[in-house]
C-alpha positions in Angstrom: -82.9 -21.7 13.0 -85.3 -24.6 12.4 -87.8 -22.5 10.6 -85.4 -21.1 8.0 -84.0 -24.6 7.5 -87.5 -25.9 6.8 -88.2 -23.1 4.3 -84.9 -23.8 2.5 -85.7 -27.5 2.2 -89.2 -26.8 0.9 -87.9 -24.3 -1.6 -85.3 -26.8 -2.8 -82.4 -24.4 -2.4 -79.4 -26.7 -2.2 -76.9 -24.1 -1.0 -79.2 -22.6 1.7 -80.2 -26.0 2.9 -76.6 -27.2 3.4 -75.7 -23.8 5.0 -78.7 -24.1 7.4 -77.6 -27.6 8.4 -74.1 -26.3 9.0 -75.3 -23.4 11.2 -77.6 -25.8 13.2 -74.6 -28.2 13.7 -72.5 -25.3 15.1 -75.3 -24.3 17.5 -75.7 -27.9 18.7 -72.0 -28.1 19.3 -71.9 -24.8 21.2 -75.0 -25.9 23.2 -73.2 -29.0 24.5 -75.3 -31.4 22.5 -74.7 -35.1 23.1 -71.7 -35.9 20.9 -73.0 -39.1 19.4 -76.3 -37.5 18.4 -74.4 -34.5 17.0 -72.3 -36.9 14.9 -75.4 -38.6 13.6 -77.0 -35.2 12.8 -73.9 -34.2 10.7 -73.6 -37.6 9.0 -77.3 -38.1 8.0 -78.7 -34.6 7.9 -77.8 -33.9 4.3 -77.6 -37.5 3.1 -80.4 -36.8 0.5 -78.5 -33.9 -1.0 -76.0 -35.2 -3.6 -72.3 -34.3 -3.0 -73.1 -32.0 -0.1 -69.5 -32.6 1.1 -68.2 -30.6 -1.9 -70.0 -27.5 -0.6 -67.4 -25.1 0.9 -69.8 -23.1 3.0 -72.2 -25.2 5.0 -70.5 -28.4 4.0 -67.3 -27.4 5.6 -69.1 -26.4 8.8 -70.8 -29.8 8.9 -67.6 -31.7 8.3 -65.7 -29.7 10.9 -68.4 -30.3 13.6 -68.7 -34.0 12.7 -65.0 -34.6 13.0 -64.6 -32.7 16.3 -67.5 -34.6 17.7 -65.8 -37.9 16.6 -62.5 -36.6 18.1 -64.1 -35.9 21.5 -65.6 -39.4 21.5 -62.1 -40.9 20.8 -63.0 -42.1 17.3 -60.2 -40.3 15.5 -56.5 -40.8 15.4 -55.9 -38.6 18.5 -52.5 -40.1 19.2 -51.1 -37.6 16.7 -51.6 -33.8 16.6 -51.6 -33.7 12.8 -54.3 -36.5 12.7 -56.5 -35.3 15.5 -59.5 -34.9 13.1 -58.7 -37.9 10.9 -60.4 -41.2 10.8 -60.8 -44.0 8.2 -63.1 -41.9 6.1 -61.6 -38.4 6.5 -58.1 -36.8 6.2 -57.8 -33.3 7.5 -54.6 -32.6 5.5 -56.2 -33.8 2.2 -59.4 -31.9 2.9 -57.5 -28.6 3.6 -55.4 -29.1 0.4 -58.7 -29.7 -1.5 -60.1 -26.4 -0.1 -57.1 -24.5 -1.1 -57.2 -25.9 -4.6 -60.9 -25.7 -5.2 -61.7 -22.0 -4.4 -59.8 -18.8 -4.8 -60.5 -17.5 -1.3 -60.2 -20.5 1.1 -59.7 -18.3 4.2 -63.3 -18.5 5.4 -63.9 -22.3 5.2 -60.4 -22.9 6.7 -61.3 -20.7 9.6 -64.5 -22.6 10.2 -62.6 -25.9 10.1 -59.5 -25.0 12.0 -61.3 -22.8 14.4 -63.0 -25.9 15.8 -60.0 -28.1 15.3 -58.1 -26.1 17.9 -60.6 -27.3 20.5 -59.6 -30.9 20.0 -55.9 -30.1 20.0 -56.2 -28.3 23.4 -58.4 -31.0 25.0 -55.9 -33.7 24.0 -53.0 -31.6 25.4 -51.3 -30.6 22.1 -50.8 -27.1 23.3 -47.9 -26.0 21.0 -49.8 -27.2 17.9 -52.9 -25.4 19.1 -51.0 -22.1 19.5 -49.5 -22.4 16.0 -52.9 -23.2 14.5 -54.5 -20.3 16.5 -51.9 -17.8 15.2 -52.6 -18.8 11.6 -56.3 -18.4 12.0 -56.3 -15.1 13.9 -55.1 -13.5 10.7 -58.2 -14.8 9.0 -60.6 -13.6 11.7 -61.9 -10.6 9.7 -63.5 -12.9 7.1 -66.2 -14.0 9.6 -66.0 -11.3 12.2 -69.6 -11.6 13.3 -69.6 -15.4 14.0 -69.3 -16.9 17.4 -66.5 -19.1 16.1 -64.2 -16.1 16.2 -64.5 -15.8 20.0 -64.3 -19.5 20.3 -61.0 -19.4 18.5 -59.7 -16.5 20.8 -60.9 -18.4 23.9 -58.9 -21.6 23.1 -55.9 -19.6 21.8 -55.8 -17.9 25.2 -56.0 -21.2 27.0 -53.4 -22.8 24.8 -51.0 -19.9 25.5 -51.5 -20.3 29.2 -51.0 -24.0 29.1 -47.7 -23.6 27.3 -46.6 -21.1 29.9 -47.5 -23.4 32.8 -45.4 -26.2 31.2 -42.4 -23.9 30.9 -42.8 -22.5 34.4 -43.0 -26.0 35.9 -40.1 -27.4 33.9 -37.8 -29.3 36.3 -34.8 -27.9 34.4 -35.9 -24.4 35.4 -36.1 -25.3 39.1 -32.5 -26.7 38.9 -31.3 -23.5 37.2 -32.9 -21.3 39.9 -31.1 -23.3 42.6 -27.8 -23.1 40.7 -27.7 -19.6 39.3 -25.5 -19.1 36.3 -25.3 -16.6 33.5 -27.1 -19.0 31.2 -29.9 -19.7 33.7 -30.4 -16.0 34.3 -30.7 -15.3 30.6 -33.2 -18.2 30.3 -35.2 -16.8 33.2 -35.3 -13.3 31.7 -36.5 -14.8 28.4 -39.2 -16.7 30.2 -40.3 -13.6 32.0 -40.6 -11.8 28.7 -42.7 -14.7 27.2 -44.9 -14.6 30.3 -45.6 -10.9 29.8 -46.4 -11.4 26.1 -48.7 -14.3 26.9 -50.4 -12.3 29.6 -50.9 -9.3 27.2 -52.4 -11.6 24.5 -54.8 -13.4 26.9 -55.9 -10.1 28.3 -56.6 -8.9 24.8 -58.7 -12.0 24.0 -60.6 -11.6 27.2 -61.4 -7.9 26.4 -62.7 -8.8 23.0 -64.9 -11.6 24.4 -66.2 -9.2 27.0 -67.1 -6.7 24.3 -69.6 -9.3 22.9 -71.3 -9.9 26.3 -72.3 -6.3 26.9 -75.9 -6.8 25.8 -76.3 -10.4 27.0 -73.6 -12.3 28.8 -75.2 -15.8 28.5 -73.0 -17.1 25.8 -69.7 -15.6 26.7 -69.4 -15.0 30.5 -67.9 -18.4 31.2 -65.2 -17.9 28.6 -64.2 -14.5 29.9 -64.2 -15.6 33.5 -62.0 -18.6 32.7 -59.5 -16.4 30.9 -59.7 -14.0 33.9 -58.8 -16.9 36.2 -55.8 -17.8 34.0 -54.6 -14.1 34.2 -55.1 -13.9 37.9 -53.0 -17.0 38.5 -50.2 -15.6 36.3 -50.3 -12.5 38.5 -50.2 -14.8 41.7 -53.6 -13.6 42.8 -54.9 -17.0 43.9 -58.0 -15.7 45.7 -59.2 -14.0 42.6 -58.4 -17.1 40.6 -60.7 -19.2 42.7 -63.4 -16.5 42.6 -63.3 -16.4 38.7 -63.4 -20.2 38.4 -66.5 -20.3 40.7 -68.3 -17.6 38.7 -67.5 -19.4 35.5 -68.7 -22.8 36.8 -71.9 -21.3 38.3 -72.8 -19.6 35.1 -72.1 -22.7 33.0 -74.2 -24.8 35.4 -77.1 -22.4 35.5 -77.3 -22.2 31.7 -76.6 -25.9 31.1 -73.3 -25.4 29.2 -72.0 -28.8 30.1 -68.9 -28.4 27.9 -67.8 -25.2 29.6 -68.5 -26.7 33.1 -66.4 -29.7 32.3 -63.6 -27.6 30.9 -63.7 -25.2 33.9 -63.4 -28.1 36.3 -60.5 -29.5 34.5 -58.7 -26.1 34.4 -59.5 -25.6 38.1 -57.9 -29.0 38.9 -54.8 -27.9 37.1 -54.6 -24.7 39.2 -55.1 -26.7 42.4 -52.4 -29.2 41.4 -50.0 -26.3 40.8 -50.8 -25.1 44.3 -50.1 -28.7 45.7 -53.8 -29.1 46.7 -54.2 -32.7 45.6 -57.4 -33.6 47.3 -59.6 -30.8 45.9 -57.8 -31.3 42.6 -58.9 -34.9 42.6 -62.5 -34.0 43.3 -62.4 -31.4 40.4 -60.9 -33.9 38.0 -63.6 -36.5 38.9 -66.3 -33.8 38.3 -64.7 -33.0 34.9 -64.6 -36.6 33.8 -68.2 -37.1 34.9 -69.3 -34.0 32.9 -67.4 -35.0 29.8 -69.0 -38.4 29.8 -72.4 -36.7 30.4 -72.4 -35.2 26.9 -70.6 -38.0 25.3 -67.0 -36.8 25.1 -65.7 -40.2 26.4 -62.4 -39.9 24.5 -61.5 -36.7 26.4 -62.6 -38.3 29.7 -60.4 -41.3 29.0 -57.5 -39.0 28.2 -57.9 -37.2 31.5 -58.1 -40.5 33.4 -54.9 -41.7 31.7 -53.1 -38.5 32.1 -53.9 -38.2 35.8 -54.2 -41.9 36.7 -51.9 -41.7 39.7 -53.9 -38.9 41.3 -57.4 -40.4 40.5 -56.6 -44.0 41.3 -53.5 -43.9 43.6 -50.5 -46.2 43.6 -52.5 -49.2 44.7 -56.0 -50.6 44.9 -58.4 -49.1 47.4 -58.7 -51.5 50.3 -61.6 -49.8 52.1 -64.1 -52.3 50.8 -64.2 -56.1 51.1 -66.2 -58.8 49.4 -68.8 -60.7 51.5 -70.3 -64.0 50.7 -72.9 -66.5 52.2 -72.4 -70.2 52.1 -75.6 -72.1 51.5 -76.3 -75.8 52.0 -76.1 -78.1 49.1 -79.4 -79.3 47.8 -80.2 -83.0 47.4 -78.9 -85.9 49.3 -75.4 -87.2 49.2 -75.0 -87.2 45.5 -71.5 -87.0 44.3 -70.3 -84.0 42.3 -67.5 -84.2 39.8 -65.1 -81.3 39.9 -62.5 -80.8 37.2 -59.0 -80.1 38.4 -57.0 -77.0 37.4 -53.9 -77.9 35.4 -52.2 -74.6 36.3 -52.7 -74.9 40.0 -49.4 -76.0 41.6 -51.1 -77.0 44.8 -53.2 -79.6 43.0 -52.1 -83.0 44.1 -53.5 -84.9 41.2 -55.1 -84.1 37.9 -58.4 -85.4 36.6 -61.7 -85.6 38.3 -62.2 -85.2 42.1 -65.0 -87.0 43.9 -66.3 -85.4 47.1 -69.4 -86.0 49.2 -71.6 -83.3 50.7 -70.2 -83.8 54.2 -66.6 -83.7 53.1 -67.2 -80.4 51.2 -68.9 -78.8 54.2 -66.1 -80.1 56.5 -63.4 -78.6 54.2 -65.2 -75.3 54.0 -65.5 -75.1 57.8 -61.8 -75.7 58.1 -62.0 -78.1 61.1 -63.8 -75.5 63.2 -67.2 -77.0 63.0 -69.2 -78.2 66.0 -70.4 -81.8 66.3 -73.3 -82.6 64.1 -76.7 -81.5 65.5 -78.5 -84.7 64.8 -79.1 -87.5 62.4 -77.8 -86.3 59.0 -77.9 -82.6 60.0 -74.9 -80.4 59.5 -74.1 -77.9 62.2 -72.9 -75.0 60.1 -71.5 -72.0 61.9 -73.8 -69.6 60.1 -77.3 -69.4 58.7 -77.8 -70.7 55.2 -79.9 -69.1 52.6 -82.9 -71.4 53.1 -83.1 -70.4 56.8 -83.0 -66.7 55.9 -85.8 -67.1 53.4 -87.9 -69.1 55.8 -87.5 -66.5 58.5 -88.3 -63.7 56.1 -91.5 -65.5 55.0 -92.6 -66.0 58.7 -92.0 -62.3 59.5 -93.8 -61.0 56.4 -96.8 -63.3 57.0 -97.6 -62.1 60.5 -98.8 -58.5 61.0 -99.6 -58.6 64.8 -96.5 -57.9 66.9 -97.7 -60.2 69.7 -98.3 -63.1 67.4 -95.0 -62.5 65.6 -93.1 -62.7 68.9 -94.9 -66.0 69.7 -94.1 -67.4 66.3 -90.4 -66.4 66.5 
């Protein structure tokens, strides 16, 4: 891709140059490029081309990748599904309205834009919105049938459908209805079973279409098809096959350095383990996902996961397996007085203002009355080695290389 881009720049072809930058931006995104670098590439790559943002081919691709890169970094208004791609300089609603008004056939640029937007919606847990967006764009898929973005859209549409089903299957109201069977609860259960069958059929269809593209080479698509296969196996209660498919997907992503797919696979694996009440392995998978998201700069997604699963990752209280250690050293100098300013907010402070203490008084207070009598004239018998003694001993040891002489010295 770099050679055609250079040719287009040298030839001065504005449209081809912008289109090449858009294609390279897409490739960088699919290759798990570092998000901050990808954002910079999209922002400054075409800065010497006037009004490149008005181009509805490559310009739309660059803007879509730039905004999703910002979204994954947490730089957009991700607290709202409708503003997941918005920031101070960009409004997705206004941009889509401009596309619809500027060209007669806006299906292709909208598919490039919303086909990547669905990724941000899913990663920030807006599953219902992702499903609706995916349904709209699946009708446009014939406009760019040969682009990888079509399978990317199918992949996240399948994951969004599965996520919606998991939410419905784990609804506490459903559990109450199962324990107290009524006519209404039985009708709701029958409706849910029908929705599950439809979702399973749709995900299976997406998986088959992705597998069709990996017949010649499975490098780019195997992780996607295996993750969808894991979702289907869990829906069919085949938990052994679910673990097998997740392992295959993660192995493939790790071998080919697809950090995004590896992070996503670990997050979905953690969800499966939590649904099976396996909290400890789920915690390990979540930590791996957070680490991988941070590795390629998706710090916003990592923070979202940490906030969403804070109880599992951090627990109800601070970890008390570690303790702070300190070493008290002797005060330098003679018996010079030190002025310590009192703390006005400390209720235990007897008097405000300055406090005058001598060296011996401070050492005595620190020892808490457990000190031995003084060792000699003006020498403080501390109950532990001070830093000076440690340094002197270290110097003695490091200056003697013969063991016999060292023992005599010590």
